[in-house]
Structure formats: structure tokens, C-alpha cells
LODREN-972211 format. One record per residue (C-alpha): residue number from 1; chain; x, y, z. Coordinates in Angstrom, 1 decimal. Example, Ala and Ser with C-alpha at 12.3 -4.5 7.8 and 13.67 -1.06 7.14 Angstrom:
<rs>
<r num="1" chaine="A" x="12.3" y="-4.5" z="7.8"/>
<r num="2" chaine="A" x="13.7" y="-1.1" z="7.1"/>
</rs>
This chain:
<rs>
<r num="1" chaine="A" x="-59.2" y="136.3" z="-78.5"/>
<r num="2" chaine="A" x="-60.5" y="138.9" z="-76.0"/>
<r num="3" chaine="A" x="-60.2" y="138.5" z="-72.3"/>
<r num="4" chaine="A" x="-63.6" y="136.9" z="-71.9"/>
<r num="5" chaine="A" x="-62.8" y="134.3" z="-74.5"/>
<r num="6" chaine="A" x="-59.4" y="133.6" z="-72.9"/>
<r num="7" chaine="A" x="-61.0" y="133.0" z="-69.5"/>
<r num="8" chaine="A" x="-63.8" y="130.9" z="-70.9"/>
<r num="9" chaine="A" x="-61.4" y="128.8" z="-72.8"/>
<r num="10" chaine="A" x="-59.3" y="128.4" z="-69.7"/>
<r num="11" chaine="A" x="-62.4" y="127.2" z="-67.9"/>
<r num="12" chaine="A" x="-63.0" y="124.7" z="-70.7"/>
<r num="13" chaine="A" x="-59.6" y="123.2" z="-70.0"/>
<r num="14" chaine="A" x="-60.8" y="122.5" z="-66.5"/>
<r num="15" chaine="A" x="-64.1" y="120.9" z="-67.8"/>
<r num="16" chaine="A" x="-63.5" y="118.9" z="-70.9"/>
<r num="17" chaine="A" x="-63.4" y="115.2" z="-70.1"/>
<r num="18" chaine="A" x="-61.3" y="114.4" z="-73.2"/>
<r num="19" chaine="A" x="-57.6" y="114.9" z="-72.5"/>
<r num="20" chaine="A" x="-56.7" y="115.9" z="-76.1"/>
<r num="21" chaine="A" x="-59.4" y="118.6" z="-76.2"/>
<r num="22" chaine="A" x="-58.5" y="119.7" z="-72.7"/>
<r num="23" chaine="A" x="-54.9" y="120.2" z="-73.8"/>
<r num="24" chaine="A" x="-56.0" y="122.0" z="-76.9"/>
<r num="25" chaine="A" x="-58.1" y="124.5" z="-74.8"/>
<r num="26" chaine="A" x="-55.3" y="125.1" z="-72.3"/>
<r num="27" chaine="A" x="-52.5" y="125.5" z="-75.0"/>
<r num="28" chaine="A" x="-54.7" y="128.0" z="-76.8"/>
<r num="29" chaine="A" x="-54.5" y="130.4" z="-73.8"/>
<r num="30" chaine="A" x="-51.6" y="129.4" z="-71.6"/>
<r num="31" chaine="A" x="-48.2" y="131.0" z="-72.1"/>
<r num="32" chaine="A" x="-45.1" y="128.7" z="-72.1"/>
<r num="33" chaine="A" x="-44.0" y="129.6" z="-68.6"/>
<r num="34" chaine="A" x="-47.4" y="130.4" z="-67.1"/>
<r num="35" chaine="A" x="-47.9" y="129.5" z="-63.4"/>
<r num="36" chaine="A" x="-51.0" y="128.3" z="-61.5"/>
<r num="37" chaine="A" x="-51.3" y="128.7" z="-57.8"/>
<r num="38" chaine="A" x="-54.2" y="127.9" z="-55.4"/>
<r num="39" chaine="A" x="-54.1" y="127.1" z="-51.7"/>
<r num="40" chaine="A" x="-53.0" y="123.5" z="-52.3"/>
<r num="41" chaine="A" x="-50.6" y="123.7" z="-55.2"/>
<r num="42" chaine="A" x="-48.2" y="125.8" z="-57.2"/>
<r num="43" chaine="A" x="-47.5" y="124.6" z="-60.8"/>
<r num="44" chaine="A" x="-45.5" y="126.0" z="-63.8"/>
<r num="45" chaine="A" x="-46.2" y="125.0" z="-67.4"/>
<r num="46" chaine="A" x="-49.1" y="123.5" z="-69.3"/>
<r num="47" chaine="A" x="-48.2" y="119.9" z="-68.7"/>
<r num="48" chaine="A" x="-48.1" y="120.3" z="-64.9"/>
<r num="49" chaine="A" x="-51.5" y="122.0" z="-64.9"/>
<r num="50" chaine="A" x="-53.0" y="119.4" z="-67.3"/>
<r num="51" chaine="A" x="-51.8" y="116.6" z="-64.9"/>
<r num="52" chaine="A" x="-53.3" y="118.4" z="-62.0"/>
<r num="53" chaine="A" x="-56.6" y="118.9" z="-63.8"/>
<r num="54" chaine="A" x="-56.6" y="115.2" z="-64.8"/>
<r num="55" chaine="A" x="-56.2" y="114.2" z="-61.2"/>
<r num="56" chaine="A" x="-59.1" y="116.3" z="-60.1"/>
<r num="57" chaine="A" x="-61.3" y="115.0" z="-62.9"/>
<r num="58" chaine="A" x="-60.5" y="111.4" z="-61.8"/>
<r num="59" chaine="A" x="-61.7" y="112.2" z="-58.3"/>
<r num="60" chaine="A" x="-64.8" y="114.1" z="-59.6"/>
<r num="61" chaine="A" x="-65.9" y="112.5" z="-62.9"/>
<r num="62" chaine="A" x="-68.3" y="114.7" z="-64.9"/>
<r num="63" chaine="A" x="-67.4" y="117.9" z="-63.0"/>
<r num="64" chaine="A" x="-67.0" y="121.1" z="-64.9"/>
<r num="65" chaine="A" x="-65.8" y="124.6" z="-64.0"/>
<r num="66" chaine="A" x="-68.0" y="127.5" z="-65.0"/>
<r num="67" chaine="A" x="-67.4" y="131.2" z="-64.8"/>
<r num="68" chaine="A" x="-70.2" y="132.5" z="-62.6"/>
<r num="69" chaine="A" x="-70.1" y="136.2" z="-63.2"/>
<r num="70" chaine="A" x="-68.7" y="139.0" z="-65.2"/>
<r num="71" chaine="A" x="-65.0" y="139.4" z="-65.6"/>
<r num="72" chaine="A" x="-63.4" y="142.5" z="-64.0"/>
<r num="73" chaine="A" x="-60.3" y="143.5" z="-65.9"/>
<r num="74" chaine="A" x="-57.8" y="146.4" z="-66.1"/>
<r num="75" chaine="A" x="-54.4" y="146.7" z="-67.5"/>
<r num="76" chaine="A" x="-53.1" y="143.1" z="-67.8"/>
<r num="77" chaine="A" x="-55.1" y="141.6" z="-64.8"/>
<r num="78" chaine="A" x="-58.5" y="139.9" z="-64.8"/>
<r num="79" chaine="A" x="-60.6" y="138.7" z="-61.9"/>
<r num="80" chaine="A" x="-63.4" y="136.2" z="-62.2"/>
<r num="81" chaine="A" x="-65.6" y="134.0" z="-60.0"/>
<r num="82" chaine="A" x="-66.1" y="130.3" z="-60.8"/>
<r num="83" chaine="A" x="-67.8" y="127.2" z="-59.5"/>
<r num="84" chaine="A" x="-66.9" y="123.5" z="-59.9"/>
<r num="85" chaine="A" x="-70.2" y="121.8" z="-60.6"/>
<r num="86" chaine="A" x="-70.9" y="118.1" z="-60.5"/>
<r num="87" chaine="A" x="-72.8" y="116.2" z="-63.2"/>
<r num="88" chaine="A" x="-76.0" y="116.5" z="-61.2"/>
<r num="89" chaine="A" x="-75.6" y="120.2" z="-60.6"/>
<r num="90" chaine="A" x="-74.1" y="119.8" z="-57.1"/>
<r num="91" chaine="A" x="-71.6" y="122.4" z="-56.1"/>
<r num="92" chaine="A" x="-68.1" y="121.0" z="-55.3"/>
<r num="93" chaine="A" x="-66.3" y="124.2" z="-54.8"/>
<r num="94" chaine="A" x="-66.4" y="127.8" z="-55.8"/>
<r num="95" chaine="A" x="-63.9" y="130.7" z="-55.6"/>
<r num="96" chaine="A" x="-62.3" y="133.6" z="-57.4"/>
<r num="97" chaine="A" x="-59.3" y="133.6" z="-59.7"/>
<r num="98" chaine="A" x="-56.9" y="136.5" z="-60.5"/>
<r num="99" chaine="A" x="-55.3" y="136.1" z="-63.9"/>
<r num="100" chaine="A" x="-52.4" y="138.0" z="-65.4"/>
<r num="101" chaine="A" x="-52.2" y="138.2" z="-69.2"/>
<r num="102" chaine="A" x="-49.0" y="138.2" z="-71.2"/>
<r num="103" chaine="A" x="-47.6" y="141.4" z="-72.7"/>
<r num="104" chaine="A" x="-49.6" y="140.8" z="-76.0"/>
<r num="105" chaine="A" x="-52.8" y="140.2" z="-74.0"/>
<r num="106" chaine="A" x="-53.5" y="136.9" z="-75.8"/>
<r num="107" chaine="A" x="-52.4" y="134.3" z="-73.2"/>
<r num="108" chaine="A" x="-52.4" y="133.8" z="-69.5"/>
<r num="109" chaine="A" x="-49.1" y="134.2" z="-67.7"/>
<r num="110" chaine="A" x="-50.4" y="133.5" z="-64.2"/>
<r num="111" chaine="A" x="-53.5" y="132.4" z="-62.4"/>
<r num="112" chaine="A" x="-53.9" y="132.7" z="-58.7"/>
<r num="113" chaine="A" x="-57.0" y="131.0" z="-57.3"/>
<r num="114" chaine="A" x="-58.8" y="131.4" z="-53.9"/>
<r num="115" chaine="A" x="-61.5" y="129.0" z="-52.7"/>
<r num="116" chaine="A" x="-64.6" y="130.2" z="-51.0"/>
<r num="117" chaine="A" x="-65.0" y="129.0" z="-47.4"/>
<r num="118" chaine="A" x="-66.8" y="125.7" z="-47.2"/>
</rs>
């Protein structure tokens, strides 16, 4: 997978309503010790992130996370903008994520998210 495919698969893990497929998406791109951090949470490991995503999906059924622009990347770091969109197209939240890839460049080691001001 190239960086764009990794990021888009990661976004699918935030969007798929089926927990089995959601786990499959995340496990395809998440390293074993990867960490996720945003203003409200810091998590390590796929299971912790999957639990977090499930909680968000319970509060916002039908929402999906979409990459909203090109990915800027150099060395082992990628930056991308995203938006969480409701089932009727309403914007729940948007922001920017910075992702670090593992040494092989085929999995995410860390994602740090920032939310746009409301």
C-alpha cells in the first residue's frame, strides 16, 4: 500500500458501520504499538482505538470520516485534512491529522489529530 491507500484505509476504519470490517481496515494499516492522540484522548493499540471509534459511532450513527484534500508527505510523516460528515451531509467536525509511518512505510505508528475551531 502507498501512503494514500494507508490514509484512506485508516479513514475507512473511522467510517465503516460494521465492527468486523472496521477492525479489518484498521488492522491492515495500524502497527501493533501505534498511538492515536487528539485533544480529548490518547490511546495505544488497535483495540483501544476501535473501542473509541465505536463509541463515537454510537453517538453519531451513519457518520463517516472523509479525507478532504491531498496528502502532504515527506520522510515518514504524512499530513491530511479530514471531515466527519453525518448521514445527511452535515458537518460534525473537521481537522487535520499528522501521521507517522513505521520504518517499512506500510503501517501507521502514530496519528496526532487537531480539530478545527467550531
